[in-house]
C-alpha positions as CSV (number, residue, x, y, z in Angstrom):
1,M,63.7,61.2,72.1
2,L,65.9,59.2,74.4
3,E,68.5,59.0,71.9
4,S,68.4,62.6,71.2
5,E,68.8,63.6,74.8
6,L,71.8,61.3,75.2
7,K,73.3,63.0,72.3
8,F,72.7,66.5,73.8
9,R,74.1,65.4,77.1
10,R,77.3,63.9,75.5
11,I,77.7,67.2,73.7
12,F,76.9,69.2,76.7
13,E,79.5,67.2,79.1
14,D,82.4,67.0,76.5
15,S,82.4,70.6,75.2
16,M,85.8,72.3,75.5
17,D,84.0,75.3,76.5
18,G,82.2,76.1,79.8
19,L,78.4,75.7,79.6
20,I,76.1,76.9,82.3
21,L,72.2,76.3,82.1
22,W,70.3,78.5,84.4
23,N,66.6,79.3,84.8
24,D,64.6,82.5,84.8
25,M,65.3,82.8,88.6
26,Y,68.9,83.2,87.8
27,H,69.7,79.9,89.5
28,I,72.2,77.5,87.8
29,V,70.4,74.1,86.8
30,D,73.2,72.3,85.1
31,T,76.9,72.8,84.1
32,N,79.7,70.8,82.4
33,R,83.3,69.7,83.3
34,S,84.9,72.7,81.4
35,A,82.7,75.2,83.6
36,M,83.7,73.4,86.8
37,K,87.5,73.6,85.8
38,I,87.1,77.3,85.0
39,F,85.4,78.2,88.3
40,G,87.3,75.6,90.4
41,L,84.1,74.3,91.9
42,S,82.2,71.1,91.7
43,K,78.8,70.5,90.1
44,D,77.4,70.5,93.7
45,K,78.7,73.8,94.7
46,L,77.6,75.3,91.3
47,V,74.0,74.0,90.9
48,G,71.5,75.9,92.6
49,R,73.7,78.9,93.0
50,S,72.6,82.3,91.4
51,V,74.6,83.3,88.3
52,L,74.7,86.8,89.7
53,D,77.0,85.5,92.4
54,I,79.2,83.3,90.5
55,F,82.2,85.4,91.3
56,S,81.0,86.1,94.9
57,H,84.7,86.8,96.0
58,L,84.8,89.6,93.3
59,N,82.2,92.0,94.1
60,E,83.0,94.5,91.3
61,K,82.2,91.7,88.8
62,R,78.7,91.4,90.0
63,Q,77.7,94.7,88.2
64,E,79.2,93.4,84.9
65,I,77.2,90.2,85.0
66,I,74.1,92.2,85.9
67,N,74.7,94.3,82.8
68,H,75.2,91.4,80.7
69,I,71.9,89.9,81.9
70,K,70.0,93.1,81.1
71,Q,71.4,93.2,77.7
72,V,70.3,89.4,77.3
73,T,66.8,90.4,78.6
74,N,66.5,93.1,76.0
75,N,68.1,91.4,72.9
76,G,67.7,87.6,73.5
77,K,71.5,87.1,73.3
78,Q,74.6,89.1,74.4
79,Y,78.4,88.6,74.0
80,S,80.7,90.0,76.7
81,S,84.3,89.6,78.0
82,M,85.7,89.7,81.6
83,V,89.1,90.0,83.1
84,I,89.6,88.3,86.6
85,E,92.6,88.4,88.9
86,G,92.8,85.2,90.9
87,N,93.9,84.9,94.5
88,D,97.4,83.6,93.1
89,G,97.8,87.0,91.2
90,R,97.2,85.3,87.9
91,V,95.1,87.5,85.4
92,R,92.7,85.3,83.2
93,H,90.7,86.5,80.4
94,F,87.1,85.3,79.5
95,D,84.8,85.6,76.8
96,Y,81.2,84.7,77.4
97,S,77.9,84.7,75.8
98,T,74.3,84.0,76.7
99,K,71.1,83.0,74.8
100,L,67.8,83.1,76.2
101,G,65.3,80.2,75.9
102,I,67.7,77.6,74.6
103,I,65.4,75.2,76.2
104,D,61.8,76.1,77.6
105,G,62.6,78.1,80.8
106,L,66.3,77.6,80.3
107,N,69.0,79.8,79.4
108,L,72.5,78.9,78.2
109,T,75.9,80.8,79.0
110,V,79.0,79.8,77.1
111,I,82.3,80.7,78.8
112,I,85.6,80.4,76.9
113,D,89.1,80.9,78.6
114,V,91.1,83.1,76.1
115,T,93.9,84.0,78.6
116,E,96.5,82.2,76.2
117,K,95.3,84.4,73.2
118,A,95.2,87.6,75.2
119,Q,98.6,87.2,76.3
120,M,100.0,86.4,72.8
121,Q,98.2,89.7,71.6
122,E,99.9,91.6,74.3
123,Q,103.2,90.2,73.6
124,L,102.7,91.2,69.8
125,M,101.6,94.6,70.8
126,K,104.8,94.9,73.0
127,S,106.9,93.6,70.0
128,D,105.3,96.1,67.8
129,R,106.2,99.2,70.1
130,L,109.6,97.8,70.7
131,N,110.2,97.8,66.8
132,L,108.7,101.4,66.5
133,I,110.7,102.8,69.5
134,G,113.8,100.9,68.2
135,E,113.7,102.8,64.9
136,L,112.8,106.2,66.4
137,A,115.6,105.8,69.2
138,A,118.3,105.1,66.7
139,G,117.4,108.1,64.7
140,I,117.5,110.3,67.7
141,A,120.7,108.8,69.2
142,H,122.5,109.3,66.0
143,E,121.4,113.0,66.1
144,I,122.4,113.5,69.6
145,R,125.7,111.7,69.3
146,N,127.4,114.3,67.0
147,P,127.0,117.3,69.3
148,M,127.8,115.2,72.2
149,T,131.0,114.2,70.7
150,A,131.9,118.0,70.1
151,L,130.9,118.8,73.8
152,K,133.0,116.0,75.3
153,G,136.1,117.1,73.2
154,F,135.7,120.8,74.1
155,I,135.3,120.2,77.9
156,Q,138.5,118.1,77.8
157,L,140.3,120.8,76.2
158,L,139.1,123.2,79.1
159,E,140.4,120.9,81.7
160,P,143.7,122.4,82.2
161,S,142.4,125.8,82.6
162,I,139.8,124.8,85.3
163,K,140.4,126.4,88.7
164,A,140.3,124.4,91.7
165,Q,137.2,126.2,93.2
166,H,135.3,125.3,89.9
167,S,136.5,121.6,89.6
168,M,133.4,120.3,91.3
169,Y,131.4,121.9,88.3
170,Y,133.9,120.2,85.9
171,D,133.3,116.8,87.5
172,V,129.5,117.1,87.3
173,I,129.5,118.1,83.8
174,T,131.9,115.2,82.7
175,S,129.7,112.8,84.8
176,E,126.5,113.8,83.3
177,L,127.9,113.8,79.8
178,A,129.1,110.2,80.4
179,R,125.4,109.3,81.6
180,I,124.0,110.9,78.5
181,D,126.5,108.8,76.4
182,S,125.3,105.7,78.1
183,I,121.7,106.6,77.5
184,I,122.7,107.0,73.7
185,N,124.2,103.5,73.6
186,E,121.1,102.1,75.0
187,F,119.2,103.7,72.5
188,L,121.2,102.4,69.7
189,I,120.9,98.9,71.0
190,L,117.1,99.2,70.9
191,A,117.4,99.3,67.0
192,K,117.8,95.6,65.6
193,P,121.4,95.0,65.3
194,Q,122.7,94.9,61.7
195,E,125.3,92.1,62.4
196,T,124.6,89.6,65.3
197,K,127.3,87.0,65.8
198,F,125.5,84.1,67.1
199,Q,127.7,81.4,68.7
200,E,127.3,78.0,70.6
201,K,128.0,79.1,74.3
202,D,127.7,77.8,77.6
203,I,124.9,79.8,79.3
204,C,126.3,79.0,82.7
205,Q,129.6,80.2,81.9
206,I,128.2,83.6,80.6
207,M,126.1,83.8,84.0
208,R,129.3,82.9,86.1
209,E,131.1,85.8,84.4
210,T,128.4,88.2,85.0
211,V,128.1,87.3,88.7
212,D,131.8,87.7,89.0
213,L,131.6,91.1,87.3
214,L,128.9,92.2,89.8
215,S,130.4,90.6,92.9
216,A,132.0,93.9,94.2
217,Q,128.8,95.8,93.8
218,A,126.9,93.1,95.6
219,V,129.4,93.3,98.6
220,L,128.7,97.0,98.8
221,Y,125.0,96.5,99.2
222,N,125.5,93.4,101.7
223,V,124.0,91.2,98.9
224,Q,124.8,87.5,98.5
225,F,124.4,85.5,95.3
226,L,123.0,81.9,95.7
227,T,123.4,80.1,92.3
228,H,122.2,76.8,91.0
229,Y,123.3,75.7,87.4
230,E,121.9,72.5,86.0
231,D,124.9,70.0,85.3
232,K,125.8,69.1,81.6
233,L,123.2,71.5,80.0
234,P,123.8,71.8,76.1
235,Y,125.2,75.0,74.7
236,I,122.8,77.4,73.0
237,Y,123.2,79.6,70.0
238,C,123.3,83.1,71.4
239,E,125.1,86.3,71.1
240,P,127.1,86.1,74.6
241,N,127.8,89.8,74.9
242,Q,124.2,90.6,74.5
243,L,123.0,88.1,76.9
244,K,125.7,89.3,79.3
245,K,124.0,92.8,79.1
246,V,120.7,91.4,80.1
247,F,121.9,89.5,82.9
248,I,124.1,92.5,84.0
249,N,120.9,94.8,83.8
250,L,118.4,92.5,85.8
251,I,121.0,91.6,88.5
252,K,122.1,95.1,89.0
253,N,118.3,96.1,89.4
254,A,117.9,93.2,91.8
255,I,121.0,94.4,93.9
256,E,119.5,98.0,93.9
257,V,116.1,97.2,95.1
258,M,117.6,95.7,98.3
259,P,119.5,98.6,99.7
260,N,119.5,96.8,103.2
261,G,121.0,93.7,101.8
262,G,119.6,90.2,101.0
263,E,119.8,87.2,98.8
264,I,119.6,86.8,95.1
265,N,118.8,83.4,93.9
266,I,120.0,82.7,90.3
267,A,119.3,79.3,88.6
268,I,119.8,77.9,85.1
269,H,117.9,74.8,84.1
270,S,116.2,73.1,81.0
271,V,112.6,72.9,80.6
272,K,110.3,71.0,78.2
273,D,110.7,71.4,74.3
274,E,114.4,72.3,74.5
275,I,114.0,75.4,76.3
276,I,116.7,76.8,78.7
277,Q,115.4,78.9,81.6
278,I,117.4,81.4,83.7
279,T,115.5,82.7,86.8
280,I,116.8,85.7,88.9
281,R,114.9,86.3,92.2
282,D,115.5,89.2,94.8
283,E,114.2,90.0,98.1
284,G,113.3,93.6,97.4
285,A,109.9,95.4,97.9
286,G,108.3,93.9,94.9
287,I,106.2,95.3,92.1
288,P,102.5,96.0,92.1
289,T,100.5,93.8,89.8
290,E,99.3,96.7,87.6
291,K,102.9,97.9,87.1
292,I,104.3,94.5,86.1
293,K,102.4,94.7,82.8
294,K,104.1,98.0,82.0
295,L,107.6,96.9,82.5
296,G,109.6,97.0,79.4
297,E,107.6,99.8,77.9
298,P,109.0,102.9,76.5
299,F,110.5,105.1,79.4
300,Y,108.6,103.1,82.2
301,T,110.6,102.6,85.2
302,T,110.0,101.9,89.0
303,K,113.4,103.7,89.8
304,E,113.5,107.3,90.8
305,K,116.3,108.2,88.5
306,G,115.7,105.2,85.9
307,T,115.1,105.8,82.2
308,G,113.4,102.5,81.7
309,L,115.8,101.9,78.7
310,G,117.5,99.0,80.4
311,L,114.6,96.8,80.6
312,M,113.6,97.8,77.0
313,V,117.0,96.8,75.7
314,S,116.7,93.4,77.7
315,Y,113.4,92.7,76.1
316,R,114.8,93.4,72.6
317,I,117.9,91.2,73.1
318,I,115.7,88.3,74.4
319,E,113.2,88.8,71.5
320,E,116.3,88.5,69.2
321,H,116.9,85.3,70.7
322,N,113.4,84.1,70.1
323,G,112.9,84.0,73.9
324,S,110.6,85.5,76.3
325,I,110.8,87.4,79.8
326,E,108.2,86.9,82.4
327,V,108.0,88.7,85.6
328,E,106.3,87.5,89.0
329,S,106.4,89.7,91.9
330,E,104.7,90.1,95.3
331,E,104.9,93.1,97.4
332,G,107.0,93.0,100.4
333,I,108.3,89.6,99.2
334,G,110.4,90.1,96.0
335,T,110.5,89.7,92.3
336,L,111.2,86.9,90.0
337,F,112.4,87.4,86.5
338,K,112.1,84.3,84.2
339,I,114.1,84.2,80.9
340,S,113.4,81.4,78.5
341,I,115.6,80.9,75.4
342,P,115.2,78.2,72.8
343,L,118.2,75.8,72.0
344,N,117.5,75.7,68.3
345,H,116.2,79.0,67.2
346,I,119.1,79.5,64.6
347,A,117.7,76.3,62.7
348,E,114.2,77.9,62.7
349,N,115.4,81.0,60.8
């Protein structure tokens, strides 16, 4: 009997899943190390606590737990999931299941942190959406380009006959045609490029060229660039012009969200597993948490006159490099874009 109890204790303590034993009064009787890690609380602070108040700082979750326990009472067991946003803004996903009477007078709840799995599923869904939108966008763009070419040609023929009092209308028309043409080009980039010329390039030099290109716009907005590039970084296999397009888009956005000026911090450094990380941080108004997830989705934008295509294109290009884009933001503080690109993705293909 003692040997059996010791074996149970070892299994209980060493389980990778969070385990909570609680009695019919809803009080926690015991918990393992994984559960303590999930809740960020010691055993002393968990034992004796009501399972109904396990997320006491999140009142809206109490009702979810009550509903879960009602189903457990009716069915003897129940499977549920929960999404929790921590004080640090990080969103975590949990699957949890409960079985009544696992031991006389005790019930067992098993909690699994599935955050990483949920994030991977979300990235796959976003990737699938980008592929679908890319194919659709390419078809639409080609259809629009033909009449656009004719319109631009005829408006240029009309230029000599435009009277002075109508010159403003001509300027507006040509400006809007140029804008439509720019949107068409972004649509075309959404479709997977047929020929991508990857080369071994210095990522820091690509960024330097981008910063030089945007320095005049930064001066107009009273924005300063603060750059830090790690020394002796290895060259990466990339399509330099495409990466420059991503950097231009993100840095231009950063400039535009700071109409009263400020600083943009740009850094490039190596991280584990042969990954180069590029970070771009602004001091703008920030992006609400619920909107961060939507960045890069079709036609979603936080700008009044934006199309959302710029970020879609950026996600597409970084995806072509087997990389990823992460966004962190705090309202009133600013936004950080983190681009991670592997050194050796060509070798994997």
